ROPA-497237 format. One line per field, with one value per residue (C-alpha): residue number from 0; residue in one letter; x, y, z. Coordinates in steps of 0.1 Angstrom, whole numbers, plus 2048, in hexadecimal, padded with zeros to 3 digits. Example, Ala and Ser with C-alpha at 12.3 -4.5 7.8 and 13.67 -1.06 7.14 Angstrom:
BEGIN
seq (0/1);
type (A/S);
c1 (87B/889);
c2 (7D3/7F5);
c3 (84E/847);
end
This chain:
BEGIN
seq (0/1/2/3/4/5/6/7/8/9/10/11/12/13/14/15/16/17/18/19/20/21/22/23/24/25/26/27/28/29/30/31/32/33/34/35/36/37/38/39/40/41/42/43/44/45/46/47/48/49/50/51/52/53/54/55/56/57/58/59/60/61/62/63/64/65/66/67/68/69/70/71/72/73/74/75/76/77/78/79/80/81/82/83/84/85/86/87/88/89/90/91/92/93/94/95/96/97/98/99/100/101/102/103/104/105/106/107/108/109/110/111/112/113/114/115/116/117/118/119/120/121/122/123/124/125/126/127/128/129/130/131/132/133/134/135/136/137/138/139/140/141/142/143/144/145/146/147/148/149/150/151/152/153/154/155/156/157/158/159/160/161/162/163/164/165/166/167/168/169/170/171/172/173/174/175/176/177/178/179/180/181/182/183/184/185/186/187/188/189/190/191/192/193/194/195/196/197/198/199/200/201/202/203/204/205/206/207/208/209/210/211/212/213/214/215/216/217/218/219/220/221/222/223/224/225/226/227/228/229/230/231/232/233/234/235/236/237/238/239/240/241/242/243/244/245/246/247/248/249/250/251/252/253/254/255/256/257/258/259/260/261/262/263/264/265/266/267/268/269/270/271/272/273/274/275/276/277/278/279/280/281/282/283/284/285/286/287/288/289/290/291/292/293/294/295/296/297/298/299/300/301/302/303/304/305/306/307/308/309/310/311/312/313/314/315/316/317/318/319/320/321/322/323/324/325/326/327/328/329/330/331/332/333/334/335/336/337/338/339/340/341/342/343/344/345/346/347/348/349/350/351/352/353/354/355/356/357/358/359/360/361/362/363/364/365/366/367/368/369/370/371/372/373/374/375/376/377/378/379/380/381/382/383/384/385/386/387/388/389/390/391/392/393/394/395/396/397/398/399/400/401/402/403/404/405/406/407/408/409/410/411/412/413/414/415/416/417/418/419/420/421/422/423/424/425/426/427/428/429/430/431/432/433/434/435/436/437/438/439/440/441/442/443/444/445/446/447/448/449/450/451/452/453/454/455/456/457/458/459/460/461/462/463/464/465/466/467/468/469/470/471/472/473/474/475/476/477/478/479/480/481/482/483/484/485/486/487/488/489/490/491/492/493/494/495/496/497/498/499/500/501/502/503/504/505/506/507/508/509);
type (M/Q/L/A/S/R/D/S/A/K/T/P/R/S/R/R/L/G/L/A/S/R/G/L/V/I/L/S/L/L/L/V/S/G/I/L/I/A/P/R/A/L/A/F/A/N/G/Q/N/A/S/I/V/I/G/Q/P/N/F/T/A/N/T/K/I/A/P/L/L/N/E/S/R/F/S/D/P/Y/D/V/A/F/D/S/S/G/N/L/W/V/V/D/S/A/D/S/R/I/L/E/F/T/P/P/F/T/S/D/E/K/A/S/L/V/L/G/E/S/S/F/N/T/T/Y/E/G/G/G/G/G/L/N/G/T/V/L/Y/V/P/Q/G/V/A/F/D/S/S/G/N/L/W/V/S/D/S/G/D/N/R/I/V/E/F/K/A/P/F/S/T/G/E/N/A/S/L/V/L/G/A/P/N/L/S/T/P/E/F/S/T/Q/N/A/S/Q/T/D/L/N/S/P/Q/G/L/A/F/D/S/S/G/N/L/W/V/A/D/S/G/Y/Y/R/V/V/E/F/K/A/P/F/S/N/G/E/A/A/S/V/V/L/G/Q/D/N/F/T/A/K/D/F/P/N/E/P/A/C/P/P/T/C/D/Q/P/T/A/A/T/L/Y/D/P/T/D/V/A/F/D/S/S/G/N/L/W/V/A/D/R/G/D/N/R/V/S/E/F/A/S/P/F/T/N/G/E/A/A/E/L/W/I/G/G/S/C/S/I/F/G/V/L/V/A/G/N/C/L/G/P/E/D/F/I/A/F/D/H/S/G/T/L/W/V/S/D/T/S/N/G/R/V/L/G/F/P/S/P/F/A/K/G/E/N/A/T/V/V/L/G/E/P/D/F/T/T/S/P/G/F/V/D/N/A/T/Q/S/N/L/L/T/P/E/G/I/A/F/D/S/A/G/N/V/W/V/A/D/D/G/F/N/R/V/L/E/F/P/A/S/A/T/G/S/A/S/T/T/S/T/T/S/Q/S/S/V/A/T/V/S/T/S/T/T/S/A/Q/Q/T/T/T/T/Q/L/P/T/S/A/T/S/V/Q/T/T/S/S/S/A/P/S/S/A/V/P/E/F/P/F/Q/V/V/A/A/F/V/L/T/G/L/I/I/T/S/Y/L/V/M/R/R/R/S/G/G/R/V/S/A/G/Q/G/R/P/A/I/K/G);
c1 (8AE/89A/89C/892/873/873/860/87C/896/886/87B/89B/89B/877/87F/89C/885/86B/885/892/86F/869/88A/87F/85F/872/88B/86E/85F/880/885/862/865/886/876/859/86D/88B/887/890/881/886/86F/87C/89C/8A4/8AA/8A8/8A5/885/882/869/860/840/83A/85E/876/88F/897/8AA/88F/878/866/840/82B/834/829/808/7F7/7FF/7FD/81F/825/816/811/80F/806/7F3/7E6/7EA/7D5/7D3/7B4/7AC/7BD/7DE/7DB/7EA/7D5/7E5/7D4/7E4/7D7/7E3/7D7/7B5/7B5/7BA/7D1/7D2/7F2/7F1/80A/824/832/850/861/852/835/816/7F4/7D9/7BB/7B1/793/78A/793/786/7A9/7CE/7D5/7B8/7C1/7AE/789/77F/77A/755/748/745/73E/730/736/754/76C/780/790/7AF/7A7/7B9/7B2/7A5/798/787/768/762/751/770/760/778/770/781/783/77D/78B/789/764/75E/74F/756/74D/74A/756/747/75C/764/775/779/78C/777/75A/73F/73D/71E/719/723/726/729/711/6ED/6F7/714/70C/707/727/72F/742/736/74D/73C/723/72C/710/709/709/724/749/766/786/783/7A4/7AB/791/78D/773/76C/765/740/744/73E/753/768/774/78F/77A/798/788/76F/78A/777/773/751/741/728/714/710/6FC/703/6ED/6F3/6F8/6F1/6F7/715/70E/72D/744/766/77B/75C/740/725/71F/71C/73D/756/773/790/78A/765/76B/765/783/796/7AA/7C0/7BC/7B9/7BE/7D3/7C6/7B5/7B0/78E/798/7A7/7BA/7BB/7B6/7C3/7C0/7AF/7B7/7AA/7BF/7B8/7A3/78C/79A/79C/7BD/7BD/7DA/7D5/7EC/7E8/7F0/80E/800/7ED/7CF/7BD/798/78A/76C/74E/74E/739/736/753/764/788/7A5/7B4/7D8/7ED/80F/826/828/83D/85A/877/889/894/88F/8A4/894/897/88A/876/857/84E/83D/83B/81A/812/7F9/7F2/7F3/7F0/7F3/809/801/813/7FF/81B/80E/81F/81D/828/83B/836/848/866/869/866/84F/84F/845/837/833/816/80D/80B/813/811/832/841/85E/85D/873/879/87C/87A/885/8A1/8BF/8B6/89D/8B0/8BA/8A8/89E/8A8/8A5/8A2/8A0/8B3/89E/8B0/8A7/8A2/897/874/867/845/839/813/7FE/80A/7FD/809/806/7FD/822/828/83B/834/82B/82F/821/840/82D/84B/85D/83D/841/836/851/850/865/868/864/884/88F/870/879/855/854/876/896/8B6/8D1/8EF/8F2/911/90F/924/90B/8E9/8D7/8B8/89C/87F/85F/841/81D/80C/7E9/7F3/80C/823/847/858/87C/887/8A9/8B6/8D7/8EE/8E4/8C4/8D8/8DD/8B9/8BB/8DD/8D1/8B1/8C2/8DE/8CA/8B7/8B5/8A3/88C/869/866/850/83C/827/847/852/830/832/855/84B/82D/843/85D/843/833/854/85D/83A/83C/85F/851/834/84A/861/844/836/856/85B/837/838/857/849/828/838/846/826/815/834/83C/85E/86F/877/88D);
c2 (684/68C/6AB/6AC/6BF/6E1/6D1/6B9/6D4/6EB/6D3/6D2/6F8/6F7/6DC/6F1/70F/6FA/6EE/711/71E/703/70C/730/727/713/730/748/733/733/758/761/74A/75B/77E/774/762/77A/79A/7B0/7D1/7DA/7F3/7F8/7EF/7E9/808/81F/845/859/873/88B/896/8A8/8B5/8BE/8D7/8BC/897/89C/8B1/89F/8B9/8BA/8D7/8F6/90F/912/8FD/904/8F5/8E4/8D2/8B3/8A4/87E/879/858/84F/859/854/861/86D/866/887/87D/894/888/888/885/87E/896/882/895/8B6/8A6/8B0/8A3/8B5/8B5/8B9/8BE/8B2/8B8/8AF/8C1/8BD/8D3/8DE/8ED/8DE/8EC/8E2/8D7/8C3/8BF/8E2/904/910/905/91A/90F/8FB/8DB/8DE/8BA/8A5/89C/8BB/8D0/8B3/8BB/8B3/8CB/8C0/8A0/891/87C/86F/84E/843/84F/840/84C/83D/839/85B/86C/873/872/85B/861/84B/866/84E/865/86A/844/84B/84C/86C/873/893/89A/8A4/8BE/8C7/8E9/8F3/8ED/8DD/8CB/8A5/897/875/861/83C/831/84C/856/878/890/8A3/885/87C/857/856/833/816/7FD/7ED/7E0/7DF/7DF/805/80E/813/814/826/81E/820/814/815/804/801/7E0/7DD/7E1/802/7F4/803/7ED/7FB/7EF/7F4/7F1/7F6/7D9/7C2/7BE/7C9/7D3/7D9/7F5/7F0/80B/820/82F/841/851/838/81A/7F7/7E3/7C4/7AD/7A9/798/791/78B/772/78C/7B2/7B4/7A3/7BD/7AB/796/77A/77F/774/784/794/799/7AE/7AC/786/777/756/750/760/74A/74D/75D/777/79A/7AC/7D2/7D2/7F3/7F2/7E0/7DC/7C8/7B4/7B1/792/7A3/792/7A8/7AC/7B9/7C8/7B4/7CA/7B9/797/7A3/796/79F/788/780/77A/76A/778/773/77E/770/77A/76D/75A/74E/75D/749/751/76A/77A/784/77A/783/797/796/781/795/7B4/7A9/7A7/784/785/794/77E/78D/7AC/7C1/7D3/7E0/7FB/7FF/7EA/7F1/7DF/7ED/7EA/7C8/7B8/7BA/7BF/7DB/7DC/7F8/7E4/802/7F8/7ED/80D/7FD/7F6/7D2/7C6/7A2/797/782/766/766/74A/746/751/75E/776/79A/7A2/7C7/7DE/804/817/7FE/7F2/7CD/7B6/7B0/7D3/7DF/804/807/82A/841/867/872/874/86C/868/842/83A/839/83D/82C/82C/82B/830/824/82F/82B/847/840/83D/821/836/82D/848/842/855/856/85E/85E/879/88C/88A/878/869/85E/840/83F/820/82C/80E/80D/82F/83A/851/85D/864/86F/885/897/8BC/8D1/8D9/8C1/8BF/8BD/8A4/8AA/891/895/885/884/87D/86B/877/89B/897/8B0/8AF/8BF/8C2/8BF/8C7/8AB/8A1/88D/86C/86E/863/841/838/82C/81C/808/7FD/7EF/7DE/7CA/7AF/799/7B3/7C6/7C0/7B5/7CB/7AF/7C4/7CF/7AB/7A1/7BD/7B3/78F/798/7AE/793/779/78E/794/76F/764/77E/770/74D/755/766/748/730/746/746/721/719/731/721/6FD/706/717/6F5/6E1/6D4/6D9/6B8/6AB/6B1/691/68E);
c3 (547/568/57E/5A3/5AB/5BC/5D9/5E1/5DC/5F5/610/623/627/632/64C/659/65D/66F/688/68D/694/6AE/6BE/6BF/6D1/6EB/6F0/6F4/710/722/71E/729/748/751/74E/765/77F/782/796/779/785/7AA/7B9/7DD/7EF/814/827/809/80D/80C/7F0/7FF/823/82C/84F/856/846/83E/844/865/877/88F/8A3/8AA/89F/8B2/8BE/8AB/891/86D/84A/849/86A/87A/89D/89A/875/876/853/82F/80F/7EB/7DA/7B5/7AC/7BC/7DA/7FA/81A/83C/85E/876/893/8B2/8A2/89A/876/852/83A/814/800/7DB/7C0/7B5/7D7/7E6/808/823/80D/81D/81F/808/81D/840/84C/871/87A/86E/863/862/881/896/8B6/8B5/8BF/8C2/8E1/8E3/8F6/8D7/8C0/89D/879/875/890/895/8B4/8B0/88D/884/860/83F/81F/7FF/7F0/7CA/7C8/7D7/7F9/817/835/856/875/890/8AA/8C8/8C1/8BA/898/872/85F/83A/829/807/7E9/7DD/7FE/80F/82F/84E/83B/84E/84D/83B/84B/86A/873/898/8A4/89C/890/88D/8AE/8C5/8D9/8DD/8FE/909/900/917/8FF/8DD/8C4/89F/89D/8B6/8B0/8C9/8BE/899/885/862/846/824/809/7F7/7D2/7D9/7EC/80E/82B/842/863/87B/89B/8B2/8D4/8CE/8C0/89F/87B/86F/84D/845/825/80A/805/828/841/862/87E/869/876/86B/856/85D/87A/87B/899/8AF/8AE/8AF/8B0/8D6/8DF/8EA/8FB/8EE/8E7/8F0/914/936/947/926/923/937/93C/919/909/8EA/8C9/8B0/88A/890/8AB/8A8/8C3/8BE/898/88A/864/847/822/804/7EC/7C7/7CD/7E6/805/824/837/85B/86E/88F/8A4/8C5/8B6/8A2/882/862/85C/83B/83A/81A/808/80A/82E/84B/870/885/868/86D/85B/83E/846/859/855/871/895/8B3/8A6/8BF/8D8/8F7/8E3/8C5/8A2/893/86F/854/85A/87C/888/8A7/8AD/88A/881/85C/83C/817/7F5/7D9/7B4/7B1/7CE/7E8/80B/81F/845/85C/877/88E/8AD/899/886/863/846/838/815/812/7ED/7E1/7DF/805/81D/842/852/832/832/827/809/810/82E/830/84F/858/843/848/858/879/882/8A0/8A1/8C6/8D5/8B7/8BA/89B/87B/85A/836/839/85C/86B/88E/895/871/86D/84D/82B/808/7E4/7CA/7A6/79D/7B7/7D0/7F4/80E/833/850/867/887/89F/88B/882/85C/83D/826/802/7F8/7D2/7BE/7AD/79A/785/777/775/792/79D/78C/79D/78F/79E/79B/799/7BE/7D2/7EF/7DC/7C7/7B3/7B6/79E/7A8/790/79A/77E/786/786/769/779/785/7A2/7AC/7D1/7DF/7F4/804/7EE/7FF/7EB/7CD/7DD/7DA/7B6/7BA/7D9/7C8/7A9/7BC/7D5/7C2/7E1/7F6/7DE/7D2/7AE/798/78A/771/760/75C/74D/733/729/726/70F/6F9/6F5/6EE/6D3/6C2/6C2/6B6/699/68F/691/67A/661/65F/65B/63F/62D/631/627/60A/5FA/5FF/5EF/5D2/5C7/5CC/5AC/596/584/581/560/54D/530);
end
């Protein structure tokens, strides 16, 4: 009599387990691909409501500051930025000052600190005649360096000034670019040079700490190398062939008589920003486009690509891939490029990877890509009038300087659930919106009209018009992959263990 060995008895089961494990691997690849491709988490939706308003008592107010300066009103807010502690800084341009607001943020909150003036109630003192390191004259842009110092484009004085942290109301600037010292007025805009600036606007620091400036009046962008010194010479120029060219495009009698723009020219550049690869993007306002310049940079180099173009036909908006004169740009945490399409009363989001002529995927300030703002004089919780500066807080919420309505708005990245949650209170006319600032680890509650409750609903119900939150998808993919691989190894171990258990056992013969 002869009995079959344990090896032969268990082999079919082992083979079945092996086939199952291979099937599991194939299934995992399909699932991971689906997670990465599908827009599973939606951060913003077309025309969504803002959650916080600063500079006005509510979402429908639109008055300028009156009758005197104070700590809670603006006149033409032009740019916004966050410091490393999560404080919000606002360029109150027409009042020639910079205001700081501290988290947790609430609608109509008061500023905690002012730069450019000696106090919150001081009528602006700038204008060249009394130029010094304390006062500003029509500032346009702000940026923080890696040490937390604040840099301001003092546009009316044709210079950039640095304020050292920690900050105090009315403090004196510590350094100046575009002028030899803090008390020398720079009125002349006739001769461009390596040390002069003409109506500088947007600012940005690269990964090496060098400062890049949109030198609007000379149709160029210039780089200043760190460490900085008063009146230092710029090291790189874009938009012009050299540092002494001052016209567009470097020709006599231009403007107003100008040729067509080229990939290497800029016409009224207003802002600069760096993507995660170190490439420089420029808001080329006069050409209705945003241009990308690839690193490493050289004088007069041509842009790699540009987004935008003429935005209307006979005054009617035609698409989401066009821009009117735009002023400011910013990148969010997922690499999406946001553009303040100022003349069209909207902010557009263009997802990466970028391509010439690509369409935006989300619009704020308008319900869709083809609605024209027309003549707008009524502020609401969702519309914008000449939006300017854009900034993202650490939770991914976008803040917009709504210049035309003299306010700053927060639009929550509500569908991610990391920054804003919406709940309905027992009051029929009020909704409670809680907004947390990650850096401050604090939470505030703001009373808003019931329309605020539509923010989350709209965000989660508009997959065709929202920006996918790519980092969330990557995390989900990694988690799922880990679970599947663990299951696969367990199955292999069980299969291999049972097969090896029978190895070396001789068949029983009788």
